[in-house]
N, C-alpha and C positions, 0 to 999 in steps of 0.2 A: 234127433233134436239135439244140440249139444251148447252147453254152458261153460266156456272156462274161464274161472275167477282168479286172478291175480293179486296177490296179499304179499304185503313185507313194508317195511320201514321208508320213510320217504328217502327218495335218493336212490332206491335199489333197481329200479329201472323199470317199475310198473309199466308206465306209460309207454316209454319207449320199445319194450318187449311184445306189448300188448298190439302196438300200430304194426309192427314188424310181422308177427304172427298172423294178424289179420290178413296182412297183402298177402302173406303165404298161403295162409289157407281157405281166404275169400269170406272167412268170419267177419261177422260185423263187429264192430268195435267201440267201446263206451267207457268213459273215463267217470267214473262215478260224480268226483268234483265236475266235472265240467257239464253233467247232466244236472246236476244239482243247481249250478250257475245257469244254465239254459232255462230250468223251470222255474225259477227262482228270479231270474232277471237281479240279480247280484252276485258278487263276487263271494268266495267262500268266506274270506276274511270280512268283509261288509255283514254277511251274517252273523260271523263269531262276534264282531264288533256290538251289533246291535240285540243279539240273542243271548250271548253267553254260549259258553260251551255245553252246557245243557240243551238249551235251545236249538244248537247248530246239531246236535247229536239225534235231536228228535227229527230232524228233517232230514236229516241225512238215512235214519233207520226207512223213514216212508219212501223217500228215494231210491233206497236200494232194494227193496219189496217190491218197487215199479220195476225197473230195472233188470232184475234177477227171474221176472217172470218171461224176461223175451227168450226167445229161440235163437240156437244157432249164431252163439254171440261170444265175446271175450269181454271180460269187464275187469275193468283195472279199479280198485278200491282204495280210497285215502289211506295213509298209514295206521290211522285208529280205528277204521271201520269196524275189524274184526275183535275189538277191545269193549265195545259197548254191548247193552243189552244181550239179546242170544245170538247177536250177528253172525259169529263163528259157526254156531251149531247151524244156522240157519243156511249160512254159506255151503256147508257141507252136504247138506239136503239138495241144495239147488245145482251143483255141479261141479265139475272138477277143480278144486282149488289149489292151486300152486303158491307155496312159500318161496319168493324170492329174498333167498338167503345172502347176507353179505356183513364183512364185519365192521367196527365201527368206523375204521380208518378208511375201509373202500366206500362207506357211506358217507364220510366226510370229503373224499375226493370226487365222488359222484354228485354231492352238492354244490360242489364248487364249480363243475364244470357246466353243472346244468344252467339254462337260460332263464329259467322260473326263480323270479325275486322271491324269497322266503324268509318272512320275518323272523325266525328263529336265528338266520346267520348273521342279523344284524347287530352290530356291537360286541361281537364274541370276538375272542382271542382264538385262533387253531385250538390251543390246549382245553380251552371253556369249551369250543364246540365239541369237541373229540368226547371230553368228560360226559356232557349233556346227552350225545347219542348213546354212549355207552350204557348209562343209567337208564335211560329211555327205554332202549331196546332190551334191556333186562325185564323191565316192567311189562313190555309187548309179547315177548319170544313165548311164554305160557300161551296166551292165545295163536300166535303165528304159527306156533308148531301143531297145533291141531288139526292145520291142511293134511289132506292126505298126500300129498308130494311135495317133495323140496328140491329147490333148485340152487346150487350153489352160482351167484352172481359177481364173485369178484374180481370176473376178469371184461366186464362190459364197458371196456374202453376204446373198441371201435367199432366199424360197422361188419367187420367180418366174425369179431365176437359175438356181436348180438345176433348175426346169422346162425352161431352155433347155438346158440342158446333156445332159438326159436327149432332147431332141430332137435335138439334135446327134448324141448317141451313134448315136440310132436311124437316121440319115440316113446317117453313115458306115461302120456296119454294113448299112445296107439292110435293117432292121426295119421 
């Protein structure tokens, strides 16, 4: 029985790496945000708008406790998931947690490359966005750094480098 849990700031590549690792290992992949949306029949943005952050985080907590009980899976958590309740301690008890670590500049570039429209990006200049990411990352880093494993993902800009990251995770976790 194996559980690999990917955490990190938005734009760190959790979903991209998780899908590639899933394809490589044959383990099922679950993106926690997608899981929440499929179970609640609403987008994360809609849930935030209707219930506020506190309401969303309670839903996220419950859904995390569901999906983290699955066996032979790779789970990609939302960027804020480890930072609420006892989620980070719980994740470490449930499986091999890997923090995908990147600089604010790299996260900014990844967010611009991403296909997902993120409310955070709207209306901010590049300097404002980098400043926001820097500050937010500083707040979240103490939670992320509780992960047993860490992987530098500052180079996830093409498929070859994603494949290298997958191999590095496999080596890190002795898969």
